[in-house]
ROLOMI-860076 format. One record per residue (C-alpha): residue number from 1; residue in three letters; x, y, z. Coordinates in nm, 4 decimals. Each point is the difference from the previous one (the first is absolute). Example, Ala and Ser with C-alpha at 12.3 -4.5 7.8 and 13.67 -1.06 7.14 Angstrom:
<sites>
> lumke; volum; c1; c2; c3
> 1; ALA; 1.2300; -0.4500; 0.7800;
> 2; SER; 0.1370; 0.3440; -0.0660;
</sites>
This chain:
<sites>
> lumke; volum; c1; c2; c3
> 1; MET; 8.3424; 10.6019; 9.9914;
> 2; SER; -0.1452; 0.1719; 0.3082;
> 3; PHE; 0.2256; -0.0004; 0.3012;
> 4; LYS; -0.3016; -0.0436; 0.2222;
> 5; PHE; 0.0376; -0.3640; -0.1008;
> 6; ILE; 0.3628; -0.0087; 0.1127;
> 7; ARG; -0.0998; 0.1471; 0.3346;
> 8; GLU; -0.2445; -0.2866; 0.0352;
> 9; LEU; 0.2843; -0.2432; -0.0694;
> 10; PHE; 0.1933; 0.1516; 0.2867;
> 11; LYS; -0.2984; -0.0444; 0.2293;
> 12; LEU; -0.0170; -0.3626; -0.1028;
> 13; GLY; 0.3720; -0.0471; 0.0554;
> 14; LYS; 0.0556; -0.1073; -0.3592;
> 15; MET; 0.2794; 0.2492; -0.0750;
> 16; SER; 0.1365; 0.0632; 0.3474;
> 17; GLY; 0.2040; -0.3152; 0.0456;
> 18; ASP; -0.2517; -0.1759; 0.2245;
> 19; LYS; -0.0092; -0.3776; -0.0151;
> 20; LYS; -0.2197; -0.1266; -0.2769;
> 21; GLN; -0.3109; -0.1972; 0.0718;
> 22; GLY; 0.0415; -0.3709; -0.0396;
> 23; SER; -0.1536; -0.2384; -0.2485;
> 24; GLY; -0.3150; -0.0071; 0.2090;
> 25; ASP; -0.0925; 0.3570; -0.0986;
> 26; GLY; -0.2052; -0.1253; -0.2915;
> 27; ALA; 0.2363; 0.1245; -0.2688;
> 28; LYS; 0.1767; -0.2457; -0.2253;
> 29; GLN; 0.3672; -0.0833; -0.0405;
> 30; VAL; 0.1413; 0.1507; -0.3203;
> 31; THR; 0.2216; -0.2221; -0.2126;
> 32; CYS; 0.2729; 0.1489; -0.2182;
> 33; LEU; 0.2338; -0.0848; -0.2860;
> 34; LEU; 0.3254; 0.1973; 0.0185;
> 35; ILE; 0.1463; 0.1004; -0.3380;
> 36; GLY; 0.3553; 0.1246; 0.0558;
> 37; ALA; 0.1719; -0.1052; 0.3210;
> 38; GLY; 0.2659; 0.2708; 0.0266;
> 39; ALA; 0.0261; 0.2660; 0.2677;
> 40; ARG; -0.3457; 0.1545; -0.0493;
> 41; GLY; -0.1904; -0.3246; -0.0531;
> 42; PHE; 0.1752; -0.1743; 0.2887;
> 43; GLY; -0.0838; 0.2983; 0.2199;
> 44; TYR; -0.3722; -0.0052; -0.0743;
> 45; ALA; -0.0104; -0.3771; 0.0454;
> 46; TYR; 0.1054; 0.0531; 0.3615;
> 47; TYR; -0.3582; 0.1000; 0.0773;
> 48; ALA; -0.0936; -0.3677; -0.0374;
> 49; VAL; 0.2617; -0.0916; 0.2613;
> 50; CYS; -0.1374; 0.2585; 0.2433;
> 51; TYR; -0.3708; -0.0719; -0.0599;
> 52; PRO; -0.0287; -0.3565; -0.1329;
> 53; GLU; -0.3687; -0.0246; 0.0908;
> 54; GLN; -0.0742; 0.2897; -0.2336;
> 55; PHE; 0.2479; -0.0275; -0.2861;
> 56; LYS; 0.1741; -0.2970; -0.1578;
> 57; ILE; 0.2577; -0.0242; -0.2778;
> 58; VAL; -0.1064; -0.3080; -0.1966;
> 59; GLY; 0.2178; 0.0462; -0.3092;
> 60; VAL; 0.3181; 0.1716; -0.1134;
> 61; ALA; 0.1554; 0.0732; -0.3384;
> 62; ASP; 0.3541; 0.1271; -0.0514;
> 63; PRO; 0.2719; -0.1062; -0.2449;
> 64; ARG; 0.2689; 0.0121; 0.2703;
> 65; ASP; 0.0345; -0.3197; 0.2022;
> 66; PHE; 0.1183; 0.1585; 0.3256;
> 67; TYR; -0.2747; 0.2617; 0.0277;
> 68; ARG; -0.2737; -0.2358; -0.1139;
> 69; LYS; 0.1023; -0.2669; 0.2507;
> 70; ARG; 0.0305; 0.2550; 0.2813;
> 71; VAL; -0.3673; 0.0895; -0.0348;
> 72; GLN; -0.1000; -0.3629; -0.0500;
> 73; ASP; 0.1741; -0.1118; 0.3183;
> 74; GLU; -0.1174; 0.2873; 0.2188;
> 75; ASN; -0.3618; -0.0437; -0.1068;
> 76; LYS; 0.0000; -0.3783; -0.0441;
> 77; VAL; -0.1229; 0.0316; -0.3589;
> 78; SER; -0.0783; -0.3278; -0.1716;
> 79; SER; 0.2409; -0.0784; -0.2837;
> 80; GLU; -0.3083; -0.0326; -0.2233;
> 81; PHE; -0.0336; 0.3795; 0.0105;
> 82; VAL; 0.3639; 0.1037; -0.0334;
> 83; PHE; 0.0929; 0.1393; -0.3417;
> 84; LYS; 0.3061; 0.1366; -0.1745;
> 85; ASP; -0.2157; 0.2035; -0.2372;
> 86; TRP; -0.3253; 0.1774; 0.0873;
> 87; ARG; -0.1449; -0.1173; -0.3330;
> 88; GLU; -0.0036; -0.3563; 0.1342;
> 89; ALA; -0.2165; 0.1156; 0.2898;
> 90; ALA; -0.2276; 0.1960; -0.2331;
> 91; GLU; -0.0683; -0.3150; -0.1988;
> 92; ARG; -0.1454; -0.1738; 0.3065;
> 93; GLU; -0.3556; 0.0256; 0.1205;
> 94; LYS; -0.0333; 0.2805; 0.2513;
> 95; PHE; 0.1372; -0.1226; 0.3351;
> 96; ALA; 0.0275; 0.3163; 0.2115;
> 97; ASP; -0.2054; 0.3081; 0.0816;
> 98; CYS; 0.2663; 0.2504; -0.1026;
> 99; VAL; 0.3472; 0.0546; -0.1391;
> 100; ILE; 0.2780; 0.2272; 0.1160;
> 101; ILE; 0.1977; 0.1084; -0.3057;
> 102; ALA; 0.3502; 0.1188; 0.0902;
> 103; THR; 0.1847; -0.0695; -0.3222;
> 104; PRO; 0.2369; 0.2521; -0.1641;
> 105; ASP; -0.1737; 0.3152; -0.1273;
> 106; ARG; -0.0106; -0.1067; -0.3651;
> 107; GLU; -0.1546; -0.3353; 0.0942;
> 108; HIS; -0.3118; 0.1312; 0.1744;
> 109; LYS; -0.2512; 0.0116; -0.2837;
> 110; GLY; 0.0185; -0.3650; -0.1089;
> 111; PRO; -0.0858; -0.1623; 0.3334;
> 112; ALA; -0.2407; 0.2798; 0.1004;
> 113; VAL; -0.2131; -0.0495; -0.3117;
> 114; ALA; 0.0222; -0.3800; 0.0058;
> 115; PHE; -0.1004; -0.0417; 0.3638;
> 116; ALA; -0.2700; 0.2671; -0.0166;
> 117; GLN; -0.1590; -0.1941; -0.2850;
> 118; LYS; -0.0005; -0.3095; 0.2215;
> 119; GLY; -0.1727; 0.1827; 0.2849;
> 120; TYR; 0.2890; 0.0593; 0.2402;
> 121; HIS; -0.0032; 0.3213; 0.2012;
> 122; ILE; 0.3329; 0.1812; -0.0337;
> 123; LEU; 0.2527; 0.1776; 0.2182;
> 124; LEU; 0.2372; 0.1496; -0.2566;
> 125; GLU; 0.3362; 0.1538; 0.0822;
> 126; LYS; 0.0479; 0.3525; -0.1290;
> 127; PRO; 0.0335; 0.1251; -0.2614;
> 128; MET; -0.3070; -0.1672; -0.1473;
> 129; ALA; 0.1791; -0.0267; -0.3352;
> 130; VAL; 0.2557; 0.2009; -0.1950;
> 131; THR; -0.2185; 0.1272; -0.2867;
> 132; GLU; -0.3314; 0.1826; -0.0144;
> 133; GLU; -0.1469; -0.2690; -0.2245;
> 134; ASP; 0.0886; -0.2831; 0.2388;
> 135; CYS; -0.1385; 0.1878; 0.3012;
> 136; ARG; -0.3286; 0.0611; -0.1799;
> 137; GLU; -0.0255; -0.3651; -0.1016;
> 138; ILE; 0.0586; -0.1251; 0.3550;
> 139; VAL; -0.2711; 0.2289; 0.1366;
> 140; SER; -0.2427; -0.0895; -0.2777;
> 141; VAL; 0.0414; -0.3757; 0.0491;
> 142; CYS; -0.0335; 0.0291; 0.3780;
> 143; LYS; -0.3201; 0.2020; -0.0349;
> 144; ASP; -0.1466; -0.2384; -0.2573;
> 145; ASN; 0.0621; -0.2932; 0.2323;
> 146; LYS; -0.1027; 0.1809; 0.3237;
> 147; ILE; 0.3461; -0.0417; 0.1486;
> 148; VAL; 0.1189; 0.1807; 0.3114;
> 149; LEU; 0.3201; 0.1676; -0.1202;
> 150; ALA; 0.2283; 0.1537; 0.2602;
> 151; VAL; 0.3193; 0.1565; -0.1317;
> 152; CYS; 0.2675; 0.0361; 0.2663;
> 153; HIS; -0.0192; 0.3747; 0.0569;
> 154; VAL; 0.1186; -0.0570; 0.3556;
> 155; LEU; 0.0255; 0.3735; 0.0736;
> 156; ARG; -0.3791; 0.0338; 0.0105;
> 157; TYR; -0.0044; -0.2366; 0.2955;
> 158; MET; 0.2648; 0.1798; 0.2033;
> 159; PRO; -0.1537; 0.1791; 0.2999;
> 160; TRP; 0.1574; 0.3371; -0.0835;
> 161; ALA; -0.1423; -0.0102; -0.3542;
> 162; TYR; -0.3589; -0.0707; 0.0947;
> 163; LYS; 0.0246; 0.2464; 0.2896;
> 164; ILE; 0.0852; 0.2699; -0.2534;
> 165; ARG; -0.3014; -0.0994; -0.2082;
> 166; GLU; -0.2205; -0.0008; 0.3099;
> 167; ILE; 0.1095; 0.3528; 0.0929;
> 168; ILE; -0.0576; 0.1261; -0.3545;
> 169; GLU; -0.3429; -0.1626; -0.0121;
> 170; SER; -0.0959; 0.1591; 0.3325;
> 171; GLY; 0.0408; 0.3481; -0.1490;
> 172; GLU; 0.2342; 0.1080; 0.2789;
> 173; ILE; 0.2523; 0.1591; -0.2372;
> 174; GLY; -0.2624; 0.1278; -0.2441;
> 175; GLU; 0.0421; -0.0530; -0.3719;
> 176; VAL; 0.3287; -0.1611; -0.1022;
> 177; VAL; 0.1900; 0.2253; -0.2386;
> 178; ASN; 0.3426; -0.1676; -0.0131;
> 179; ILE; 0.1759; -0.3223; 0.0966;
> 180; GLN; 0.3771; -0.0427; 0.0131;
> 181; HIS; 0.1028; -0.3637; 0.0243;
> 182; THR; 0.3600; -0.1231; 0.0098;
> 183; GLU; 0.1239; -0.3573; -0.0338;
> 184; PRO; 0.3637; -0.0092; 0.1177;
> 185; VAL; 0.1049; -0.3382; -0.1361;
> 186; GLY; 0.3291; -0.0165; 0.1898;
> 187; PHE; 0.3472; 0.0128; -0.1509;
> 188; TRP; 0.0926; -0.3647; 0.0560;
> 189; HIS; -0.3553; -0.1277; -0.0641;
> 190; PHE; 0.0009; 0.1591; -0.3447;
> 191; ALA; 0.3403; -0.1546; -0.0726;
> 192; HIS; -0.1319; -0.3379; 0.1118;
> 193; SER; -0.3309; -0.0013; -0.1884;
> 194; PHE; 0.0373; 0.2408; -0.2922;
> 195; VAL; 0.3692; -0.0094; -0.0892;
> 196; ARG; 0.1126; -0.3562; 0.0741;
> 197; GLY; -0.3353; -0.1666; 0.0575;
> 198; ASN; -0.3177; -0.1227; -0.1639;
> 199; TRP; -0.1264; 0.3427; -0.1067;
> 200; HIS; 0.3221; 0.1451; -0.1414;
> 201; LYS; -0.1116; -0.0022; -0.3633;
> 202; GLU; -0.3380; 0.1144; -0.1289;
> 203; SER; -0.0109; -0.2458; -0.2909;
> 204; GLU; 0.0424; -0.2920; 0.2410;
> 205; SER; -0.2363; 0.1189; 0.2752;
> 206; SER; -0.1640; 0.3435; 0.0127;
> 207; ASN; 0.0904; 0.3627; 0.0457;
> 208; SER; 0.0888; 0.1065; 0.3532;
> 209; LEU; -0.3002; 0.2336; 0.0374;
> 210; LEU; -0.2403; -0.2856; -0.0739;
> 211; GLN; 0.1795; -0.2576; 0.2125;
> 212; LYS; 0.0842; 0.2180; 0.2974;
> 213; CYS; -0.2707; 0.2654; 0.0008;
> 214; CYS; -0.3193; -0.1327; -0.1588;
> 215; HIS; -0.1429; -0.0293; 0.3517;
> 216; ASP; 0.1162; 0.3541; 0.0810;
> 217; VAL; -0.1996; 0.1242; -0.2990;
> 218; ASP; -0.2870; -0.2142; 0.1251;
> 219; LEU; 0.0202; 0.1732; 0.3397;
> 220; ILE; -0.0081; 0.3465; -0.1548;
> 221; CYS; -0.3087; -0.0951; -0.2026;
> 222; HIS; -0.1566; -0.1531; 0.3112;
> 223; TRP; 0.0558; 0.3122; 0.2085;
> 224; MET; -0.1299; 0.2249; -0.2799;
> 225; SER; -0.3082; -0.2123; -0.0700;
> 226; PRO; -0.2577; 0.0654; -0.1362;
> 227; GLN; 0.1918; 0.2554; -0.2041;
> 228; ARG; 0.1321; -0.1366; -0.3318;
> 229; CYS; 0.3504; 0.0701; -0.1237;
> 230; ALA; -0.0103; 0.2072; -0.3196;
> 231; LYS; 0.3650; 0.0777; -0.0836;
> 232; VAL; 0.3383; -0.1650; 0.0650;
> 233; SER; 0.3599; 0.1092; -0.0528;
> 234; SER; 0.3203; -0.1758; 0.1009;
> 235; PHE; 0.3761; 0.0514; -0.0048;
> 236; GLY; 0.2729; -0.2483; 0.0871;
> 237; ARG; 0.3557; -0.1105; -0.0528;
> 238; LEU; 0.2378; -0.2853; 0.0632;
> 239; SER; 0.2699; 0.1630; 0.2088;
> 240; HIS; 0.3306; -0.1265; 0.1336;
> 241; PHE; -0.0378; -0.3737; -0.0670;
> 242; ARG; 0.1748; 0.0213; -0.3364;
> 243; ARG; 0.3391; -0.0933; -0.1369;
> 244; SER; 0.0828; 0.3680; -0.0447;
> 245; ASP; -0.0266; 0.0447; 0.3780;
> 246; LYS; 0.2261; -0.2919; 0.0885;
> 247; PRO; 0.2765; 0.1151; 0.2387;
> 248; GLN; 0.3586; -0.0433; -0.1085;
> 249; GLY; 0.1428; -0.3248; 0.1306;
> 250; ALA; -0.3353; -0.1737; 0.0448;
> 251; GLY; -0.0200; -0.3636; -0.1051;
> 252; ASP; -0.2722; -0.1821; -0.1896;
> 253; ARG; -0.0980; -0.1917; 0.3154;
> 254; CYS; -0.0058; 0.1166; 0.3597;
> 255; LEU; 0.2053; -0.2952; 0.1271;
> 256; ASP; 0.2806; 0.0985; -0.2393;
> 257; CYS; -0.0195; 0.3760; 0.0471;
> 258; SER; 0.2919; 0.1980; 0.1429;
> 259; ILE; -0.2240; 0.2890; 0.1122;
> 260; GLU; -0.2947; -0.2069; 0.1250;
> 261; SER; 0.0338; 0.1346; 0.3544;
> 262; GLN; -0.0715; 0.3507; -0.1314;
> 263; CYS; -0.3174; -0.0978; -0.1878;
> 264; PRO; -0.3411; 0.0268; 0.1720;
> 265; TYR; -0.1456; -0.2410; -0.2571;
> 266; SER; 0.2520; -0.2770; 0.0720;
> 267; ALA; -0.1569; -0.3468; -0.0240;
> 268; LYS; 0.2226; -0.1061; 0.2872;
> 269; LYS; -0.1667; 0.2594; 0.2205;
> 270; ILE; -0.3540; -0.0704; -0.1192;
> 271; TYR; 0.0158; -0.3802; 0.0164;
> 272; LEU; 0.3125; -0.1539; 0.1463;
> 273; ASP; 0.0263; 0.2273; 0.3019;
> 274; ARG; -0.3664; -0.0652; 0.0801;
> 275; VAL; 0.0503; -0.3759; -0.0022;
> 276; LYS; 0.3051; 0.0334; 0.2233;
> 277; GLN; -0.2233; 0.1857; 0.2461;
> 278; GLY; -0.2569; -0.2804; -0.0100;
> 279; HIS; -0.2553; 0.1685; -0.2266;
> 280; THR; -0.1223; -0.2508; -0.2581;
> 281; SER; -0.3371; 0.1480; -0.1014;
> 282; TRP; -0.0617; 0.2470; -0.2844;
> 283; PRO; 0.2026; 0.1118; -0.1920;
> 284; VAL; 0.2503; -0.2795; 0.0671;
> 285; SER; -0.2647; -0.2698; -0.0416;
> 286; VAL; -0.0548; 0.1153; -0.3597;
> 287; ILE; 0.3488; -0.0692; -0.1297;
> 288; THR; 0.0433; -0.3613; 0.1134;
> 289; GLU; -0.2227; -0.2846; 0.1124;
> 290; VAL; 0.1667; -0.0599; 0.3385;
> 291; PRO; 0.1695; 0.3239; 0.1048;
> 292; ASP; 0.3232; -0.0665; 0.1874;
> 293; ILE; 0.3480; 0.1456; -0.0371;
> 294; GLU; 0.1124; -0.2614; -0.2512;
> 295; SER; -0.3048; 0.0121; -0.2274;
> 296; VAL; -0.0231; 0.3810; 0.0052;
> 297; THR; 0.3699; 0.0290; -0.0793;
> 298; GLU; -0.0440; -0.2344; -0.2945;
> 299; ALA; -0.3042; 0.1962; -0.1198;
> 300; LEU; 0.1987; 0.3219; 0.0072;
> 301; LYS; 0.2825; -0.1626; -0.1932;
> 302; SER; -0.2148; -0.1212; -0.2875;
> 303; GLY; -0.3552; 0.1346; 0.0242;
> 304; PRO; -0.1645; 0.3306; -0.0952;
> 305; TYR; -0.0018; 0.1367; 0.3540;
> 306; GLY; 0.3791; 0.0098; 0.0167;
> 307; ARG; 0.0362; 0.2321; -0.2999;
> 308; CYS; 0.1301; 0.3525; 0.0257;
> 309; VAL; -0.3012; 0.2345; -0.0125;
> 310; TYR; 0.1789; 0.1957; -0.2736;
> 311; GLU; 0.0371; -0.3096; -0.2193;
> 312; CYS; -0.3609; -0.1205; -0.0156;
> 313; ASP; -0.2337; 0.0252; -0.2982;
> 314; ASN; -0.2687; 0.1797; 0.1994;
> 315; ASP; -0.2149; 0.2604; -0.1744;
> 316; VAL; -0.2879; 0.0898; 0.2363;
> 317; MET; -0.0403; 0.3445; 0.1542;
> 318; SER; 0.1766; 0.0658; 0.3300;
> 319; GLN; -0.2131; 0.3072; 0.0645;
> 320; GLN; -0.3284; 0.1147; -0.1438;
> 321; VAL; -0.2498; 0.2738; 0.0789;
> 322; SER; -0.3583; -0.0374; -0.1221;
> 323; THR; -0.2707; 0.2627; 0.0346;
> 324; PHE; -0.3746; -0.0494; -0.0177;
> 325; GLN; -0.2774; 0.2555; -0.0430;
> 326; PHE; -0.3541; -0.0995; 0.0916;
> 327; GLU; -0.3308; 0.1178; -0.1460;
> 328; ASN; -0.0626; 0.2489; 0.2817;
> 329; GLY; 0.3451; 0.1584; -0.0482;
> 330; ALA; 0.1685; -0.1752; 0.2934;
> 331; THR; 0.3548; -0.1180; -0.0632;
> 332; ALA; 0.2269; -0.2733; 0.1281;
> 333; SER; 0.3645; -0.0882; -0.0455;
> 334; LEU; 0.1772; -0.3322; 0.0442;
> 335; THR; 0.3771; -0.0051; 0.0429;
> 336; MET; 0.1874; -0.3283; -0.0243;
> 337; VAL; 0.3687; 0.0281; 0.0841;
> 338; ALA; 0.2679; -0.2643; 0.0392;
> 339; PHE; 0.2491; 0.2125; 0.1876;
> 340; SER; -0.1369; 0.0068; 0.3536;
> 341; SER; 0.0900; -0.1289; 0.3433;
> 342; ARG; -0.3640; -0.0856; 0.0661;
> 343; LEU; -0.1106; -0.3391; -0.1297;
> 344; CYS; -0.3480; 0.0246; -0.1545;
> 345; ALA; -0.1193; 0.2092; 0.2975;
> 346; ARG; -0.2408; 0.2266; -0.1820;
> 347; GLU; -0.0362; 0.3693; 0.0779;
> 348; VAL; -0.3376; 0.1615; -0.0622;
> 349; LYS; -0.1444; 0.3511; 0.0162;
> 350; VAL; -0.3676; 0.0605; -0.0694;
> 351; TYR; -0.1028; 0.3649; -0.0270;
> 352; GLY; -0.3648; 0.0910; 0.0504;
> 353; THR; -0.1949; 0.3252; 0.0225;
> 354; LYS; -0.0477; -0.0373; 0.3777;
> 355; GLY; 0.3141; -0.1847; 0.1038;
> 356; GLU; 0.2788; -0.2348; -0.0987;
> 357; ILE; 0.1105; -0.3556; 0.0640;
> 358; THR; 0.3627; -0.1017; 0.0444;
> 359; CYS; 0.1021; -0.3653; 0.0027;
> 360; ASP; 0.3371; -0.1549; 0.0757;
> 361; ALA; -0.0503; -0.3647; -0.0915;
> 362; SER; 0.3241; -0.1216; 0.1555;
> 363; HIS; 0.0458; -0.2927; 0.2409;
> 364; PHE; -0.2322; 0.1735; 0.2452;
> 365; PRO; -0.2438; 0.1726; -0.2369;
> 366; LYS; -0.1498; 0.3272; 0.1130;
> 367; VAL; -0.2853; 0.2060; -0.1425;
> 368; GLU; -0.0422; 0.3608; 0.1105;
> 369; VAL; -0.2928; 0.2315; -0.0751;
> 370; PHE; 0.0318; 0.3769; 0.0193;
> 371; ASP; -0.3186; 0.2068; 0.0288;
> 372; PHE; 0.0199; 0.3478; -0.1572;
> 373; LEU; -0.2776; 0.1427; 0.2202;
> 374; THR; 0.1363; -0.1058; 0.3383;
> 375; GLN; 0.3615; -0.0122; -0.1200;
> 376; ARG; 0.0390; -0.3182; 0.1986;
> 377; LYS; 0.1557; -0.3291; -0.0970;
> 378; ARG; -0.1161; -0.3429; 0.1041;
> 379; GLU; 0.1658; -0.3373; -0.0476;
> 380; VAL; -0.1918; -0.3046; -0.1207;
> 381; GLU; 0.1014; -0.3452; 0.1194;
> 382; CYS; 0.0437; -0.2342; -0.2949;
> 383; ARG; 0.2322; -0.2861; 0.0894;
> 384; SER; -0.0695; -0.3338; -0.1567;
> 385; GLN; -0.0751; -0.3015; 0.2147;
> 386; GLY; -0.0449; -0.3649; -0.0791;
> 387; ALA; 0.2881; -0.0411; -0.2457;
> 388; MET; 0.2364; -0.2852; 0.0655;
> 389; GLY; 0.3020; -0.1708; -0.1475;
> 390; ARG; 0.0060; 0.0051; -0.3774;
> 391; LEU; -0.3193; 0.2087; -0.0043;
> 392; SER; 0.1517; 0.2979; 0.1814;
> 393; GLY; 0.1129; 0.1650; -0.3250;
> 394; HIS; -0.1212; 0.3445; -0.1062;
> 395; GLY; -0.0716; 0.0999; 0.3573;
> 396; GLY; -0.2502; -0.2810; 0.0428;
> 397; GLY; -0.1662; 0.0709; -0.3337;
> 398; ASP; 0.0862; -0.3488; -0.1272;
> 399; TYR; -0.1913; -0.1570; 0.2880;
> 400; LEU; -0.3022; 0.2300; -0.0312;
> 401; LEU; -0.0156; -0.0595; -0.3760;
> 402; ILE; -0.0050; -0.3799; 0.0125;
> 403; ASP; -0.2250; 0.0074; 0.3056;
> 404; SER; -0.2581; 0.2153; -0.1788;
> 405; PHE; 0.0101; -0.2230; -0.3074;
> 406; VAL; -0.0454; -0.3195; 0.1999;
> 407; GLN; -0.2797; 0.1453; 0.2129;
> 408; ALA; -0.1775; 0.1277; -0.3122;
> 409; LEU; -0.0045; -0.3520; -0.1426;
> 410; ARG; -0.0927; -0.1617; 0.3309;
> 411; THR; -0.2939; 0.2296; 0.0700;
> 412; GLY; -0.1090; 0.1019; -0.3486;
> 413; LYS; 0.0541; 0.3686; 0.0918;
> 414; GLU; 0.1925; 0.1015; -0.3086;
> 415; ASN; 0.0249; 0.3629; 0.1152;
> 416; LEU; 0.2631; -0.1113; 0.2493;
> 417; VAL; 0.2361; 0.0177; -0.2978;
> 418; LEU; 0.1039; 0.3658; -0.0178;
> 419; THR; 0.1527; -0.0116; -0.3477;
> 420; GLY; -0.2614; -0.1180; -0.2455;
> 421; ALA; 0.0476; -0.0555; -0.3707;
> 422; ASP; -0.1265; 0.3380; -0.1222;
> 423; ASP; 0.2061; 0.2099; 0.2429;
> 424; THR; 0.3114; -0.2040; -0.0725;
> 425; LEU; -0.0436; 0.0325; -0.3745;
> 426; ALA; -0.0528; 0.3756; 0.0271;
> 427; SER; 0.3201; 0.0548; 0.1979;
> 428; HIS; 0.2031; -0.2259; -0.2294;
> 429; LEU; -0.1211; 0.1979; -0.2993;
> 430; LEU; 0.1294; 0.3183; 0.1641;
> 431; VAL; 0.3432; -0.1601; 0.0381;
> 432; PHE; 0.0007; -0.0868; -0.3699;
> 433; ALA; -0.1081; 0.3568; -0.0756;
> 434; ALA; 0.2837; 0.1358; 0.2165;
> 435; GLU; 0.2525; -0.2113; -0.1885;
> 436; LYS; -0.1372; 0.1233; -0.3310;
> 437; ALA; 0.0320; 0.3572; 0.1272;
> 438; ARG; 0.3621; -0.0605; 0.1006;
> 439; LYS; 0.1046; -0.1740; -0.3181;
> 440; ASP; -0.1846; 0.2375; -0.2355;
> 441; ASP; 0.0775; 0.3137; 0.2058;
> 442; CYS; -0.3618; 0.1092; 0.0049;
> 443; VAL; -0.3081; 0.0478; 0.2163;
> 444; VAL; -0.2377; -0.2951; -0.0342;
> 445; HIS; -0.3747; 0.0692; 0.0126;
> 446; ILE; -0.2085; -0.2760; 0.1560;
> 447; LYS; -0.3477; -0.0735; -0.1391;
> 448; PRO; -0.2877; -0.1002; 0.2317;
> 449; ASP; 0.0424; -0.3668; -0.0970;
> 450; GLY; 0.3674; 0.0093; 0.1019;
> 451; THR; 0.1382; -0.0001; -0.3511;
> 452; PHE; 0.2513; 0.2579; -0.1160;
</sites>
């Protein structure tokens, strides 16, 4: 997508955090069925609370009573459109403009295909699906039914990411020859999500590269566009979070561990200490319905998040390096590493023939451009505005993503969605290729149609 269009959005105030136009602007209110009312789904639904004249949650499906009722109450959803199973909703005549699908990774394909066939536009949490075949089927069905499909590649919407693309497109740094992109997951975040949490085991969810970095691969492809990736290699390992690394004297649970105070991955530190300090949002909100000292303590006594990180059945990679070579010879590398102090604050270097771009995507993201001719450096402002409350995640990317999706449906301008079906499929296929390269210890050659 041309970034001239994004610049126009800024002029219009659509992506700058300005107040939205009211219902009198001629655009319609978008109605939505929420499938999956956990942390991600509940977050996106907050847009309806902030802009009720533009977006309305009219249905919710989730098997868990607490999370389903939370969305129902906040959005005043009629009990007629509250479901324990998304299949019940799919059996009804179409009653909303779109669906947000935020179910577990392995439960994306079913609702995506079913609701696309009924004519619902779709905001689908990433990854799109966990197999190449399922991803292709979702895209095919959406195309056949003329569905707007937006997969939640929130990084594309972050100001620093599209500023990098804008600079590349301008030609300021010449031809891009190499990109180095690092995703520092964060030591306790990895323990929370990929050792104790929902994505700890590939057979039950997905591999960590797909779950954590499919949108990083998407960014690399986006920055390198229109060049096509031709070759992929990848190396990774599960380090440290294994029984063989368990310290002497460590218990099976953190609350019963004699050396807990010496462990950086202690569940008491990650959850209980946070609650004692008054912090009840993520990650504490994930482990219990109403996070307080008593409920969190009980969860750590009996639930998965209280387990010793060396006594879990996790098997996903804790670090992985993937390399990509494009048709013109340019290369890119993606490093995902668990063992970092930074929490998902990406670090990017883009090397061109006339200059280079450096990005520190931390709490106050900064993009710097160095010009080889003048040997001068300039800083590009790229802070996100407009994010609020539950939509402040990913540096405001969550807000900009759902905002773009809603505005696309309201106005009929589908190009407001930055991550269309074809681009998303292409980047997912590269993740699958990288995993094949890692598991088979080989270089994978990518055909023009994305197969390998």
